[in-house]
C-alpha positions as CSV (number, residue, x, y, z in Angstrom):
1,M,0.0,0.0,0.0
2,N,1.2,3.5,-0.7
3,R,0.9,6.4,1.9
4,D,-2.6,7.4,0.9
5,E,-3.9,3.9,1.0
6,Q,-2.3,3.3,4.4
7,R,-3.8,6.5,5.8
8,K,-7.2,5.5,4.4
9,Y,-6.9,2.0,5.8
10,G,-6.0,3.2,9.3
11,I,-8.8,5.8,9.4
12,A,-11.4,3.3,8.1
13,A,-10.3,0.7,10.7
14,R,-10.5,3.2,13.5
15,N,-13.9,4.5,12.3
16,A,-15.2,0.9,12.2
17,L,-14.9,0.6,15.9
18,S,-18.0,1.2,17.9
19,M,-18.0,4.2,20.2
20,D,-18.1,1.8,23.2
21,E,-14.9,0.2,21.8
22,V,-13.4,3.6,21.3
23,R,-14.1,4.6,24.9
24,E,-12.9,1.3,26.4
25,R,-9.7,1.2,24.4
26,S,-9.1,4.9,25.0
27,R,-9.4,4.3,28.7
28,K,-6.9,1.4,28.6
29,I,-4.4,3.5,26.5
30,A,-4.7,6.4,29.0
31,E,-4.1,4.0,31.9
32,A,-1.0,2.7,30.1
33,I,0.3,6.2,29.6
34,A,-0.3,7.2,33.2
35,A,1.6,4.1,34.4
36,S,4.6,4.7,32.1
37,D,8.0,6.1,32.8
38,F,7.5,8.7,30.1
39,W,4.5,10.1,32.1
40,R,6.2,9.7,35.5
41,D,9.2,11.7,34.3
42,A,7.2,14.5,32.5
43,A,6.2,17.8,34.1
44,T,4.7,19.2,30.9
45,V,2.8,17.0,28.4
46,L,1.5,18.0,24.9
47,S,-1.7,16.0,24.3
48,Y,-4.7,16.7,22.0
49,R,-8.5,16.7,22.0
50,A,-9.9,13.7,20.1
51,V,-12.1,14.1,17.1
52,G,-14.5,11.4,16.0
53,H,-13.0,7.9,16.6
54,E,-9.5,9.1,17.6
55,V,-8.1,7.8,20.8
56,D,-9.6,10.0,23.6
57,L,-6.9,11.0,26.1
58,S,-9.2,13.2,28.2
59,A,-8.8,10.8,31.2
60,L,-5.2,12.1,31.4
61,E,-6.5,15.5,32.5
62,D,-7.5,14.0,35.9
63,C,-4.2,12.1,36.1
64,A,-2.3,15.4,35.4
65,R,-4.1,17.2,38.2
66,R,-3.4,14.3,40.6
67,D,0.2,14.0,39.5
68,G,0.9,17.8,39.4
69,K,1.6,17.9,35.6
70,R,0.7,20.5,33.0
71,I,-1.1,19.4,29.8
72,C,-0.9,21.7,26.8
73,Y,-2.6,21.3,23.5
74,P,-1.8,22.1,19.9
75,L,-3.2,25.2,18.1
76,C,-2.8,25.3,14.3
77,T,-1.6,28.8,13.4
78,A,-1.0,28.4,9.7
79,P,-0.9,25.6,7.2
80,G,1.5,23.0,8.6
81,Q,2.3,25.2,11.6
82,M,1.3,24.7,15.2
83,I,2.1,25.9,18.7
84,A,1.4,24.4,22.2
85,L,-0.9,26.2,24.5
86,L,-1.7,25.7,28.2
87,P,-5.4,26.8,28.6
88,H,-6.3,28.8,31.7
89,G,-9.5,26.9,32.3
90,G,-12.8,25.5,31.0
91,K,-13.7,28.7,29.1
92,S,-10.4,28.7,27.2
93,W,-11.7,26.5,24.4
94,H,-13.5,26.8,21.1
95,R,-14.2,24.7,18.0
96,G,-11.5,25.5,15.5
97,S,-10.3,24.2,12.2
98,F,-11.4,20.8,11.0
99,G,-13.9,20.7,13.9
100,I,-11.1,20.3,16.4
101,T,-11.6,21.6,19.9
102,E,-8.7,24.0,20.4
103,P,-7.5,26.3,23.1
104,I,-8.1,30.0,22.7
105,R,-4.8,31.7,22.3
106,S,-5.6,34.8,24.3
107,L,-6.9,32.6,27.2
108,S,-3.9,30.3,27.3
109,D,-0.1,30.5,27.9
110,E,2.2,29.5,25.0
111,I,4.6,26.7,26.0
112,S,7.9,26.6,24.1
113,P,8.6,23.3,22.3
114,E,11.8,22.9,24.5
115,G,9.6,23.1,27.6
116,I,7.7,20.0,26.8
117,D,8.7,16.7,28.3
118,L,6.2,14.3,26.6
119,V,4.4,14.6,23.3
120,L,1.4,12.3,22.6
121,C,0.6,12.3,18.9
122,P,-2.6,11.1,17.3
123,C,-2.2,9.1,14.1
124,S,-4.1,7.5,11.3
125,A,-1.8,4.5,11.1
126,Y,1.4,3.1,12.7
127,D,3.8,0.2,12.2
128,S,6.0,-2.2,14.3
129,E,9.0,0.1,13.8
130,N,7.2,2.9,15.7
131,H,6.6,5.0,12.6
132,R,3.4,7.0,12.7
133,M,1.3,8.5,9.9
134,G,-0.7,11.6,10.6
135,M,-3.6,13.1,8.7
136,G,-1.3,14.5,5.9
137,G,-0.9,18.1,7.0
138,G,2.7,17.7,8.4
139,Y,1.9,19.7,11.6
140,Y,3.5,17.3,14.0
141,D,6.4,16.4,11.6
142,R,7.3,20.1,11.5
143,Y,6.8,20.7,15.3
144,L,8.4,17.6,16.8
145,P,12.0,18.3,15.9
146,R,11.7,21.5,18.0
147,C,10.7,19.4,21.1
148,T,14.3,18.7,21.9
149,N,13.7,17.7,25.5
150,A,10.6,15.5,25.0
151,H,9.9,11.9,24.7
152,I,7.7,11.4,21.6
153,A,4.9,8.7,21.5
154,A,2.0,8.0,19.3
155,V,-1.4,6.7,20.4
156,A,-3.6,4.5,18.3
157,F,-5.9,1.5,18.3
158,T,-4.4,-1.8,17.3
159,V,-6.7,-2.0,14.3
160,Q,-4.7,0.9,12.8
161,H,-1.5,-1.2,12.6
162,C,0.1,-1.6,9.2
163,E,2.9,-4.0,8.3
164,A,5.4,-1.3,7.3
165,L,4.4,2.3,6.7
166,D,5.6,4.0,3.5
167,T,7.7,6.7,5.2
168,E,9.4,9.9,4.0
169,P,12.6,11.4,5.3
170,W,10.7,14.1,7.2
171,D,8.6,11.6,9.1
172,V,9.6,11.7,12.8
173,P,9.8,8.2,14.3
174,M,8.1,7.7,17.6
175,E,10.0,6.3,20.7
176,R,6.9,4.4,21.6
177,V,3.3,3.6,20.4
178,Y,0.6,3.2,23.0
179,A,-2.0,1.0,21.3
180,K,-4.9,-1.1,22.5
């Protein structure tokens, strides 16, 4: 399969899960992350808000409060460009591009990429070599090289696994993939 076919395969497999399966698998993935050394050693985590059938990591917000961690979220600022924002509270959100819930820039603190200790990346597909395929915009592949102090991990459902992703030189490999 080529890149487009792999992306479509992973998205279709993810979308074929029932919402009950998405919730249960997401819960298990969040538990695995919260029990990991990556989480334990991180003070600041870049996560994301799930859309549709993506892995939902919202359970990590309670874990972060319990463990004294900060969770920041991406904000797309231009095609292929994003920043990390730490929202001030519940009113710091709005529905942005692509229907994604995003932090409001004026009601959040910008976190430098170097200040992030763990990045949790959504993906459309992944392989056994810890390669991840995003949605095709290159946002994470442009941002991740700037996260010089962070562990980088992808999150996915096992149904999104491909034998070997068709990678490009700019694709940033993950240190770990959390999948259930």
